KOLVO-232858 format. One record per residue (C-alpha): residue number from 1; x, y, z. Coordinates in steps of 0.25 Angstrom, whole numbers, always signed. Layout:
<atom NUM,<X,Y,Z>>,
...
This chain:
<atom 1,<-163,+269,+20>>,
<atom 2,<-166,+255,+22>>,
<atom 3,<-154,+246,+25>>,
<atom 4,<-145,+242,+14>>,
<atom 5,<-140,+229,+13>>,
<atom 6,<-128,+222,+6>>,
<atom 7,<-132,+210,-5>>,
<atom 8,<-127,+199,+3>>,
<atom 9,<-137,+204,+16>>,
<atom 10,<-149,+205,+5>>,
<atom 11,<-146,+191,+1>>,
<atom 12,<-146,+185,+17>>,
<atom 13,<-159,+195,+20>>,
<atom 14,<-165,+189,+9>>,
<atom 15,<-161,+176,+13>>,
<atom 16,<-167,+179,+26>>,
<atom 17,<-181,+184,+21>>,
<atom 18,<-181,+172,+12>>,
<atom 19,<-181,+163,+26>>,
<atom 20,<-167,+157,+20>>,
<atom 21,<-160,+148,+30>>,
<atom 22,<-150,+141,+21>>,
<atom 23,<-142,+143,+10>>,
<atom 24,<-131,+133,+4>>,
<atom 25,<-119,+140,-3>>,
<atom 26,<-104,+144,-5>>,
<atom 27,<-97,+155,-4>>,
<atom 28,<-90,+162,-15>>,
<atom 29,<-83,+174,-18>>,
<atom 30,<-98,+179,-26>>,
<atom 31,<-105,+178,-13>>,
<atom 32,<-95,+181,-2>>,
<atom 33,<-104,+195,+3>>,
<atom 34,<-116,+185,+4>>,
<atom 35,<-108,+174,+13>>,
<atom 36,<-103,+186,+22>>,
<atom 37,<-116,+190,+26>>,
<atom 38,<-121,+177,+26>>,
<atom 39,<-115,+176,+43>>,
<atom 40,<-125,+187,+45>>,
<atom 41,<-139,+177,+43>>,
<atom 42,<-137,+167,+51>>,
<atom 43,<-151,+163,+49>>,
<atom 44,<-147,+157,+34>>,
<atom 45,<-137,+147,+34>>,
<atom 46,<-127,+144,+24>>,
<atom 47,<-124,+131,+20>>,
<atom 48,<-109,+129,+14>>,
<atom 49,<-109,+119,+3>>,
<atom 50,<-97,+114,-5>>,
<atom 51,<-102,+116,-19>>,
<atom 52,<-113,+126,-24>>,
<atom 53,<-120,+116,-31>>,
<atom 54,<-120,+109,-17>>,
<atom 55,<-129,+122,-12>>,
<atom 56,<-138,+121,-22>>,
<atom 57,<-142,+107,-19>>,
<atom 58,<-142,+108,-3>>,
<atom 59,<-152,+121,-5>>,
<atom 60,<-160,+111,-17>>,
<atom 61,<-161,+102,-4>>,
<atom 62,<-164,+113,+6>>,
<atom 63,<-175,+118,-3>>,
<atom 64,<-181,+105,-8>>,
<atom 65,<-183,+100,+6>>,
<atom 66,<-188,+112,+13>>,
<atom 67,<-195,+120,+3>>,
<atom 68,<-187,+133,+6>>,
<atom 69,<-177,+137,-5>>,
<atom 70,<-164,+132,-5>>,
<atom 71,<-152,+144,-6>>,
<atom 72,<-139,+144,-12>>,
<atom 73,<-128,+153,-12>>,
<atom 74,<-118,+154,-20>>,
<atom 75,<-106,+161,-27>>,
<atom 76,<-105,+166,-42>>,
<atom 77,<-98,+158,-52>>,
<atom 78,<-95,+142,-50>>,
<atom 79,<-103,+144,-36>>,
<atom 80,<-115,+150,-45>>,
<atom 81,<-114,+136,-56>>,
<atom 82,<-110,+126,-45>>,
<atom 83,<-126,+128,-39>>,
<atom 84,<-133,+128,-55>>,
<atom 85,<-133,+113,-53>>,
<atom 86,<-142,+114,-41>>,
<atom 87,<-150,+128,-47>>,
<atom 88,<-154,+117,-58>>,
<atom 89,<-158,+107,-50>>,
<atom 90,<-165,+115,-42>>,
<atom 91,<-173,+120,-54>>,
<atom 92,<-176,+107,-59>>,
<atom 93,<-182,+102,-47>>,
<atom 94,<-189,+116,-42>>,
<atom 95,<-182,+119,-30>>,
<atom 96,<-182,+133,-24>>,
<atom 97,<-167,+137,-24>>,
<atom 98,<-160,+151,-21>>,
<atom 99,<-146,+153,-26>>,
<atom 100,<-139,+165,-22>>,
<atom 101,<-126,+169,-31>>,
<atom 102,<-115,+176,-29>>,
<atom 103,<-111,+183,-42>>,
<atom 104,<-99,+192,-46>>,
<atom 105,<-101,+207,-42>>,
<atom 106,<-110,+213,-55>>,
<atom 107,<-98,+221,-61>>,
<atom 108,<-89,+209,-64>>,
<atom 109,<-103,+200,-70>>,
<atom 110,<-98,+197,-86>>,
<atom 111,<-83,+197,-82>>,
<atom 112,<-82,+184,-80>>,
<atom 113,<-78,+187,-67>>,
<atom 114,<-73,+176,-56>>,
<atom 115,<-83,+166,-53>>,
<atom 116,<-93,+172,-62>>,
<atom 117,<-102,+167,-69>>,
<atom 118,<-116,+168,-75>>,
<atom 119,<-126,+163,-64>>,
<atom 120,<-139,+169,-68>>,
<atom 121,<-136,+163,-82>>,
<atom 122,<-129,+150,-80>>,
<atom 123,<-142,+148,-68>>,
<atom 124,<-154,+155,-75>>,
<atom 125,<-159,+141,-82>>,
<atom 126,<-158,+133,-68>>,
<atom 127,<-165,+144,-59>>,
<atom 128,<-179,+148,-60>>,
<atom 129,<-172,+163,-60>>,
<atom 130,<-160,+169,-56>>,
<atom 131,<-153,+184,-53>>,
<atom 132,<-144,+193,-54>>,
<atom 133,<-143,+203,-45>>,
<atom 134,<-137,+216,-50>>,
<atom 135,<-143,+225,-39>>,
<atom 136,<-142,+225,-25>>,
<atom 137,<-156,+232,-25>>,
<atom 138,<-163,+219,-32>>,
<atom 139,<-156,+208,-23>>,
<atom 140,<-167,+208,-13>>,
<atom 141,<-178,+207,-22>>,
<atom 142,<-170,+196,-32>>,
<atom 143,<-166,+185,-19>>,
<atom 144,<-182,+186,-15>>,
<atom 145,<-186,+184,-29>>,
<atom 146,<-176,+172,-29>>,
<atom 147,<-184,+165,-16>>,
<atom 148,<-198,+169,-23>>,
<atom 149,<-194,+161,-37>>,
<atom 150,<-186,+151,-32>>,
<atom 151,<-197,+146,-22>>,
<atom 152,<-211,+151,-31>>,
<atom 153,<-218,+142,-41>>,
<atom 154,<-208,+132,-46>>,
<atom 155,<-196,+134,-35>>,
<atom 156,<-183,+135,-40>>,
<atom 157,<-169,+139,-40>>,
<atom 158,<-165,+154,-41>>,
<atom 159,<-152,+161,-41>>,
<atom 160,<-149,+176,-37>>,
<atom 161,<-134,+179,-43>>,
<atom 162,<-129,+191,-34>>,
<atom 163,<-115,+199,-38>>,
<atom 164,<-105,+201,-27>>,
<atom 165,<-105,+216,-29>>,
<atom 166,<-122,+216,-24>>,
<atom 167,<-119,+206,-13>>,
<atom 168,<-111,+219,-9>>,
<atom 169,<-121,+231,-12>>,
<atom 170,<-131,+235,-4>>,
<atom 171,<-145,+237,-4>>,
<atom 172,<-159,+237,+3>>,
<atom 173,<-167,+225,+6>>,
<atom 174,<-180,+222,+3>>,
<atom 175,<-188,+208,+10>>,
<atom 176,<-196,+200,+1>>,
<atom 177,<-209,+205,-2>>,
<atom 178,<-219,+198,+5>>,
<atom 179,<-228,+190,-8>>,
<atom 180,<-241,+182,-8>>,
<atom 181,<-236,+170,-10>>,
<atom 182,<-235,+166,-26>>,
<atom 183,<-247,+155,-26>>,
<atom 184,<-260,+158,-31>>,
<atom 185,<-256,+166,-45>>,
<atom 186,<-244,+163,-49>>,
<atom 187,<-239,+150,-46>>,
<atom 188,<-256,+141,-47>>,
<atom 189,<-258,+145,-60>>,
<atom 190,<-270,+135,-60>>,
<atom 191,<-285,+135,-61>>,
<atom 192,<-297,+128,-54>>,
<atom 193,<-301,+123,-67>>,
<atom 194,<-286,+115,-67>>,
<atom 195,<-288,+109,-54>>,
<atom 196,<-302,+105,-57>>,
<atom 197,<-296,+98,-72>>,
<atom 198,<-286,+92,-64>>,
<atom 199,<-298,+86,-55>>,
<atom 200,<-307,+82,-66>>,
<atom 201,<-293,+75,-72>>,
<atom 202,<-291,+67,-60>>,
<atom 203,<-307,+63,-58>>,
<atom 204,<-307,+57,-72>>,
<atom 205,<-293,+50,-70>>,
<atom 206,<-292,+35,-69>>,
<atom 207,<-277,+33,-68>>,
<atom 208,<-272,+47,-63>>,
<atom 209,<-257,+51,-56>>,
<atom 210,<-251,+61,-48>>,
<atom 211,<-236,+65,-51>>,
<atom 212,<-229,+74,-43>>,
<atom 213,<-217,+81,-44>>,
<atom 214,<-207,+90,-35>>,
<atom 215,<-218,+101,-37>>,
<atom 216,<-227,+96,-27>>,
<atom 217,<-213,+96,-17>>,
<atom 218,<-211,+110,-21>>,
<atom 219,<-224,+116,-18>>,
<atom 220,<-222,+111,-2>>,
<atom 221,<-228,+102,+6>>,
<atom 222,<-241,+106,+6>>,
<atom 223,<-242,+103,-10>>,
<atom 224,<-238,+88,-6>>,
<atom 225,<-248,+86,+6>>,
<atom 226,<-259,+91,-5>>,
<atom 227,<-254,+80,-15>>,
<atom 228,<-256,+71,-5>>,
<atom 229,<-268,+73,-3>>,
<atom 230,<-272,+75,-18>>,
<atom 231,<-267,+60,-20>>,
<atom 232,<-276,+56,-8>>,
<atom 233,<-290,+60,-13>>,
<atom 234,<-287,+56,-28>>,
<atom 235,<-281,+43,-24>>,
<atom 236,<-271,+44,-37>>,
<atom 237,<-257,+38,-37>>,
<atom 238,<-245,+48,-37>>,
<atom 239,<-231,+48,-42>>,
<atom 240,<-222,+58,-41>>,
<atom 241,<-207,+64,-47>>,
<atom 242,<-193,+63,-41>>,
<atom 243,<-194,+76,-36>>,
<atom 244,<-208,+74,-30>>,
<atom 245,<-207,+62,-21>>,
<atom 246,<-212,+66,-6>>,
<atom 247,<-223,+74,-10>>,
<atom 248,<-232,+62,-9>>,
<atom 249,<-230,+50,+1>>,
<atom 250,<-219,+42,-6>>,
<atom 251,<-227,+28,-1>>,
<atom 252,<-240,+30,-3>>,
<atom 253,<-248,+22,-10>>,
<atom 254,<-252,+32,-22>>,
<atom 255,<-238,+35,-23>>,
<atom 256,<-233,+28,-34>>,
<atom 257,<-217,+31,-34>>,
<atom 258,<-209,+40,-41>>,
<atom 259,<-212,+42,-57>>,
<atom 260,<-201,+45,-67>>,
<atom 261,<-189,+37,-74>>,
<atom 262,<-186,+30,-59>>,
<atom 263,<-202,+30,-55>>,
<atom 264,<-209,+19,-50>>,
<atom 265,<-216,+10,-62>>,
<atom 266,<-231,+13,-56>>,
<atom 267,<-227,+28,-55>>,
<atom 268,<-221,+29,-70>>,
<atom 269,<-235,+19,-75>>,
<atom 270,<-244,+27,-70>>,
<atom 271,<-237,+38,-76>>,
<atom 272,<-239,+32,-90>>,
<atom 273,<-253,+27,-90>>,
<atom 274,<-260,+36,-81>>,
<atom 275,<-272,+46,-85>>,
<atom 276,<-271,+57,-77>>,
<atom 277,<-255,+64,-73>>,
<atom 278,<-255,+74,-62>>,
<atom 279,<-243,+80,-63>>,
<atom 280,<-241,+89,-49>>,
<atom 281,<-226,+97,-48>>,
<atom 282,<-218,+87,-59>>,
<atom 283,<-212,+90,-70>>,
<atom 284,<-212,+79,-81>>,
<atom 285,<-198,+78,-81>>,
<atom 286,<-191,+69,-90>>,
<atom 287,<-188,+58,-80>>,
<atom 288,<-204,+57,-77>>,
<atom 289,<-210,+58,-91>>,
<atom 290,<-201,+47,-96>>,
<atom 291,<-204,+48,-112>>,
<atom 292,<-213,+63,-113>>,
<atom 293,<-224,+56,-124>>,
<atom 294,<-225,+42,-118>>,
<atom 295,<-227,+50,-104>>,
<atom 296,<-241,+46,-96>>,
<atom 297,<-248,+47,-110>>,
<atom 298,<-263,+43,-104>>,
<atom 299,<-264,+54,-96>>,
<atom 300,<-270,+67,-93>>,
<atom 301,<-259,+77,-87>>,
<atom 302,<-259,+87,-76>>,
<atom 303,<-249,+95,-72>>,
<atom 304,<-248,+102,-58>>,
<atom 305,<-236,+112,-59>>,
<atom 306,<-231,+126,-51>>,
<atom 307,<-224,+127,-64>>,
<atom 308,<-230,+130,-77>>,
<atom 309,<-218,+128,-87>>,
<atom 310,<-217,+115,-83>>,
<atom 311,<-230,+111,-87>>,
<atom 312,<-231,+104,-101>>,
<atom 313,<-219,+106,-102>>,
<atom 314,<-215,+92,-103>>,
<atom 315,<-228,+83,-102>>,
<atom 316,<-239,+92,-110>>,
<atom 317,<-251,+91,-98>>,
<atom 318,<-267,+91,-98>>,
<atom 319,<-269,+101,-86>>,
<atom 320,<-259,+112,-82>>,
<atom 321,<-260,+115,-67>>,
<atom 322,<-249,+128,-63>>,
<atom 323,<-250,+130,-48>>,
<atom 324,<-242,+125,-36>>,
<atom 325,<-244,+110,-32>>,
<atom 326,<-251,+114,-19>>,
<atom 327,<-260,+122,-24>>,
<atom 328,<-265,+114,-36>>,
<atom 329,<-265,+102,-27>>,
<atom 330,<-274,+107,-17>>,
<atom 331,<-284,+115,-27>>,
<atom 332,<-284,+100,-34>>,
<atom 333,<-289,+95,-19>>,
<atom 334,<-298,+103,-15>>,
<atom 335,<-304,+102,-29>>,
<atom 336,<-306,+89,-27>>,
<atom 337,<-311,+89,-13>>,
<atom 338,<-323,+101,-19>>,
<atom 339,<-327,+90,-29>>,
<atom 340,<-326,+79,-19>>,
<atom 341,<-316,+72,-28>>,
<atom 342,<-310,+62,-19>>,
<atom 343,<-304,+55,-31>>,
<atom 344,<-297,+43,-22>>,
<atom 345,<-311,+37,-21>>,
<atom 346,<-320,+43,-33>>,
<atom 347,<-309,+41,-42>>,
<atom 348,<-305,+26,-35>>,
<atom 349,<-312,+17,-45>>,
<atom 350,<-306,+26,-57>>,
<atom 351,<-291,+25,-53>>,
<atom 352,<-292,+11,-46>>,
<atom 353,<-287,+6,-59>>,
<atom 354,<-276,+14,-60>>,
<atom 355,<-271,+11,-45>>,
<atom 356,<-273,-3,-48>>,
<atom 357,<-263,-3,-61>>,
<atom 358,<-254,+6,-52>>,
<atom 359,<-255,-5,-41>>,
<atom 360,<-252,-16,-54>>,
<atom 361,<-238,-6,-58>>,
<atom 362,<-234,-6,-40>>,
<atom 363,<-233,-20,-42>>,
<atom 364,<-221,-19,-51>>,
<atom 365,<-214,-13,-41>>,
<atom 366,<-203,-5,-47>>,
<atom 367,<-194,-1,-37>>,
<atom 368,<-192,-12,-33>>,
<atom 369,<-176,-20,-34>>,
<atom 370,<-168,-30,-31>>,
<atom 371,<-164,-29,-18>>,
<atom 372,<-150,-37,-14>>,
<atom 373,<-143,-40,+0>>,
<atom 374,<-130,-39,-6>>,
<atom 375,<-131,-23,-12>>,
<atom 376,<-137,-12,-7>>,
<atom 377,<-147,-9,-18>>,
<atom 378,<-149,+4,-19>>,
<atom 379,<-164,+7,-16>>,
<atom 380,<-163,-2,-7>>,
<atom 381,<-154,+8,+1>>,
<atom 382,<-165,+19,-3>>,
<atom 383,<-176,+10,+4>>,
<atom 384,<-168,+7,+16>>,
<atom 385,<-164,+21,+17>>,
<atom 386,<-180,+25,+16>>,
<atom 387,<-184,+15,+27>>,
<atom 388,<-176,+20,+35>>,
<atom 389,<-177,+34,+34>>,
<atom 390,<-192,+36,+30>>,
<atom 391,<-197,+39,+43>>,
<atom 392,<-187,+49,+46>>,
<atom 393,<-187,+65,+40>>,
<atom 394,<-178,+62,+29>>,
<atom 395,<-176,+69,+17>>,
<atom 396,<-169,+63,+4>>,
<atom 397,<-160,+69,-6>>,
<atom 398,<-153,+62,-17>>,
<atom 399,<-141,+64,-28>>,
<atom 400,<-148,+59,-42>>,
<atom 401,<-146,+45,-49>>,
<atom 402,<-149,+32,-44>>,
<atom 403,<-151,+33,-30>>,
<atom 404,<-158,+46,-32>>,
<atom 405,<-172,+36,-41>>,
<atom 406,<-168,+25,-29>>,
<atom 407,<-172,+37,-19>>,
<atom 408,<-183,+41,-25>>,
<atom 409,<-190,+27,-28>>,
<atom 410,<-185,+23,-14>>,
<atom 411,<-188,+33,-5>>,
<atom 412,<-201,+37,+0>>,
<atom 413,<-202,+51,+3>>,
<atom 414,<-215,+54,+10>>,
<atom 415,<-213,+68,+11>>,
<atom 416,<-210,+81,+1>>,
<atom 417,<-196,+88,+2>>,
<atom 418,<-189,+77,+8>>,
<atom 419,<-182,+71,-8>>,
<atom 420,<-172,+79,-13>>,
<atom 421,<-168,+75,-26>>,
<atom 422,<-163,+82,-40>>,
<atom 423,<-174,+78,-49>>,
<atom 424,<-173,+86,-62>>,
<atom 425,<-159,+91,-63>>,
<atom 426,<-154,+78,-57>>,
<atom 427,<-141,+81,-50>>,
<atom 428,<-130,+72,-44>>,
<atom 429,<-127,+79,-32>>,
<atom 430,<-140,+85,-28>>,
<atom 431,<-142,+76,-16>>,
<atom 432,<-130,+78,-5>>,
<atom 433,<-132,+95,-4>>,
<atom 434,<-146,+92,-6>>,
<atom 435,<-147,+84,+7>>,
<atom 436,<-138,+96,+14>>,
<atom 437,<-149,+105,+11>>,
<atom 438,<-160,+96,+15>>,
<atom 439,<-153,+93,+28>>,
<atom 440,<-152,+108,+29>>,
<atom 441,<-166,+110,+26>>,
<atom 442,<-169,+100,+37>>,
<atom 443,<-161,+97,+50>>,
<atom 444,<-161,+87,+57>>,
<atom 445,<-169,+78,+45>>,
<atom 446,<-163,+65,+38>>,
<atom 447,<-159,+70,+24>>,
<atom 448,<-152,+60,+14>>,
<atom 449,<-148,+62,+2>>,
<atom 450,<-149,+47,-6>>,
<atom 451,<-138,+48,-16>>,
<atom 452,<-126,+41,-27>>,
<atom 453,<-114,+42,-24>>,
<atom 454,<-111,+47,-37>>,
<atom 455,<-122,+60,-34>>,
<atom 456,<-117,+62,-22>>,
<atom 457,<-103,+63,-25>>,
<atom 458,<-106,+74,-34>>,
<atom 459,<-111,+84,-20>>,
<atom 460,<-102,+75,-10>>,
<atom 461,<-96,+87,-4>>,
<atom 462,<-107,+92,+2>>,
<atom 463,<-105,+84,+13>>,
<atom 464,<-96,+94,+18>>,
<atom 465,<-108,+102,+18>>,
<atom 466,<-116,+92,+26>>,
<atom 467,<-105,+89,+34>>,
<atom 468,<-103,+104,+38>>,
<atom 469,<-117,+107,+42>>,
<atom 470,<-120,+94,+49>>,
<atom 471,<-130,+91,+39>>,
<atom 472,<-134,+75,+42>>,
<atom 473,<-137,+73,+27>>,
<atom 474,<-135,+56,+23>>,
<atom 475,<-128,+54,+9>>,
<atom 476,<-135,+39,+5>>,
<atom 477,<-126,+37,-7>>,
<atom 478,<-131,+24,-14>>,
<atom 479,<-117,+21,-19>>,
<atom 480,<-117,+11,-32>>,
<atom 481,<-103,+18,-37>>,
<atom 482,<-110,+22,-49>>,
<atom 483,<-119,+35,-56>>,
<atom 484,<-130,+25,-54>>,
<atom 485,<-140,+31,-64>>,
<atom 486,<-129,+34,-75>>,
<atom 487,<-126,+21,-74>>,
<atom 488,<-140,+16,-74>>,
<atom 489,<-142,+24,-87>>,
<atom 490,<-129,+18,-93>>,
<atom 491,<-133,+5,-91>>,
<atom 492,<-149,+7,-96>>,
<atom 493,<-145,+17,-106>>,
<atom 494,<-130,+15,-109>>,
<atom 495,<-128,+2,-111>>,
<atom 496,<-122,+0,-97>>,
<atom 497,<-109,+9,-100>>,
<atom 498,<-106,+15,-89>>,
<atom 499,<-98,+26,-92>>,
<atom 500,<-94,+32,-80>>,
<atom 501,<-105,+30,-70>>,
<atom 502,<-97,+22,-60>>,
<atom 503,<-89,+29,-51>>,
<atom 504,<-76,+23,-48>>,
<atom 505,<-70,+32,-37>>,
<atom 506,<-81,+34,-28>>,
<atom 507,<-76,+40,-12>>,
<atom 508,<-81,+30,-3>>,
<atom 509,<-90,+41,+5>>,
<atom 510,<-90,+33,+19>>,
<atom 511,<-76,+40,+18>>,
<atom 512,<-81,+52,+11>>,
<atom 513,<-92,+54,+23>>,
<atom 514,<-82,+54,+33>>,
<atom 515,<-71,+63,+24>>,
<atom 516,<-83,+73,+25>>,
<atom 517,<-85,+72,+39>>,
<atom 518,<-99,+63,+39>>,
<atom 519,<-102,+49,+40>>,
<atom 520,<-101,+37,+30>>,
<atom 521,<-109,+26,+29>>,
<atom 522,<-109,+14,+19>>,
<atom 523,<-117,+3,+16>>,
<atom 524,<-113,-7,+7>>,
<atom 525,<-123,-20,+10>>,
<atom 526,<-141,-19,+10>>,
<atom 527,<-138,-27,+25>>,
<atom 528,<-131,-13,+32>>,
<atom 529,<-139,-3,+24>>,
<atom 530,<-150,+0,+36>>,
<atom 531,<-141,+2,+47>>,
<atom 532,<-131,+11,+38>>,
<atom 533,<-144,+20,+34>>,
<atom 534,<-150,+20,+49>>,
<atom 535,<-133,+24,+53>>,
<atom 536,<-134,+36,+42>>,
<atom 537,<-148,+40,+48>>,
<atom 538,<-143,+42,+62>>,
<atom 539,<-131,+48,+59>>,
<atom 540,<-132,+62,+61>>,
<atom 541,<-121,+67,+52>>,
<atom 542,<-119,+67,+36>>,
<atom 543,<-118,+53,+30>>,
<atom 544,<-114,+48,+18>>,
<atom 545,<-119,+34,+18>>,
<atom 546,<-114,+26,+6>>,
<atom 547,<-124,+14,+1>>,
<atom 548,<-117,+5,-8>>,
<atom 549,<-128,+0,-17>>,
<atom 550,<-128,-8,-29>>,
<atom 551,<-122,-3,-42>>,
<atom 552,<-128,-6,-53>>,
<atom 553,<-144,-5,-48>>,
<atom 554,<-151,+3,-57>>,
<atom 555,<-163,+12,-53>>,
<atom 556,<-177,+7,-57>>,
<atom 557,<-188,+7,-63>>,
<atom 558,<-184,+16,-73>>,
<atom 559,<-191,+22,-87>>,
<atom 560,<-181,+20,-97>>,
<atom 561,<-178,+35,-104>>,
<atom 562,<-188,+37,-117>>,
<atom 563,<-197,+26,-109>>,
<atom 564,<-211,+31,-105>>,
<atom 565,<-216,+26,-90>>,
<atom 566,<-221,+13,-93>>,
<atom 567,<-208,+8,-98>>,
<atom 568,<-202,+8,-84>>,
<atom 569,<-190,-2,-82>>,
<atom 570,<-192,-8,-68>>,
<atom 571,<-178,-17,-66>>,
<atom 572,<-166,-20,-75>>,
<atom 573,<-174,-33,-82>>,
<atom 574,<-182,-22,-88>>,
<atom 575,<-170,-15,-95>>,
<atom 576,<-174,-11,-107>>,
<atom 577,<-166,-3,-120>>,
<atom 578,<-168,+10,-118>>,
<atom 579,<-170,+19,-130>>,
<atom 580,<-161,+29,-136>>,
<atom 581,<-168,+40,-135>>,
<atom 582,<-172,+34,-121>>,
<atom 583,<-157,+36,-118>>,
<atom 584,<-156,+50,-122>>,
<atom 585,<-169,+54,-113>>,
<atom 586,<-162,+49,-99>>,
């Protein structure tokens, strides 16, 4: 008879076999046997957060920046419910997470026992899959299955709920079965005929555009390399969603910037007027499409995605290609070369008028803003941060709101996995714990959370985690004393009724930083910004930077809700009355 191991030991043996190095967690009664076992596994480092939501977002930051699954360990009841926001965030942005939750002993399930809740029931809608372990003999299989489900196909979060008696019970341990990588059959449904059809459409197009999303980044660094090659040999313009930034160099001439609600004038107009739209790994989310019946009305649409359920879900397409992004792009490049089609040369004439039109749109310089010598403009603050950090290996996280959009507009990313932001769920409080996860994954690298003062207060307690583990994260707060995006919408949609969007009792962030045992810096004037940013970068400790910016600055350009892509507001002088329908859609 082989060795018998307790449930807690099996959890760690699984984590070791899955090559897990870090877990983010918070102890509680229902997971104490697992925490007891932690000391026997020095290869796995536990990061103690201050709130389970923080554990989930830190694991997301770790996963988004490293490509490895993030692992979370929480107790039953409130421990599990506190992590639901992070699980939903990971689900919407396709981030691989494995959450291990404790549960009350099997015989108490359903009795409303202390710290009991129906964890699998609560998390079913916001995970790819979840399991309640009822038999110790199933635990090794379930644990390995959890990692497989989280990381294959379209990535996402999973949860394994382990009752306390199962953690004490004993069973044999089985290593994961060695399988051939899930590739051709399961994930790549596409055929060569699909690729031929795509190439044919590309050959005929006179106004083409690539529309890329987070799926390119999720496919791995190779996908970003292949995308660059494809864009180069086609000569087509390319735009990106919020999640896709970094898959293609942000300062390249073929890159039109981000598209969508706060995207550039040229990207949105090109999307509206194109005759061929090639969607690579994006969701056709409502922030991108705007008014669906007026979205890119004259184009043939192609959707390349690993998840067949995402195709024809929102926008009906002319050609769907189901497969891993890097495999689809590789096949497309191969076919173009085989047919000797260097579209950049052969189609140059055909798409030259298209590029001329794009250059006209570019002359609008839609990201321009009126700068000031007196008050720091938030856009200027992001630009200076970019200029002073672009030559370093920098990783950026954000919270959610105006600052997030300004960061996406004015910070240019040349590499994938350097930009971690909450897209689908739009979670305030995401950036600070995410920065902790990124710093754990990339020790010695520069990690900055571009934050808003309202958002960052939602998970500010995680500064204690940063201090405890000596993680030199930089929290760069664009402090306008408002919930900026809420205030902007109130101004444009609700007759300037600034109901509860002003924060009347903010802490002194410099003193707060000192109270946490880290460094506080404040900038009030544009003239002192550069020196203070350099100071922040050079400090090898956690920093909270209170950057006091213009309180009433709005984020432009902007597609008013309910309008098409070619009806953008470029600044305050452009403000039009937003329809009643539009007010509903925000």
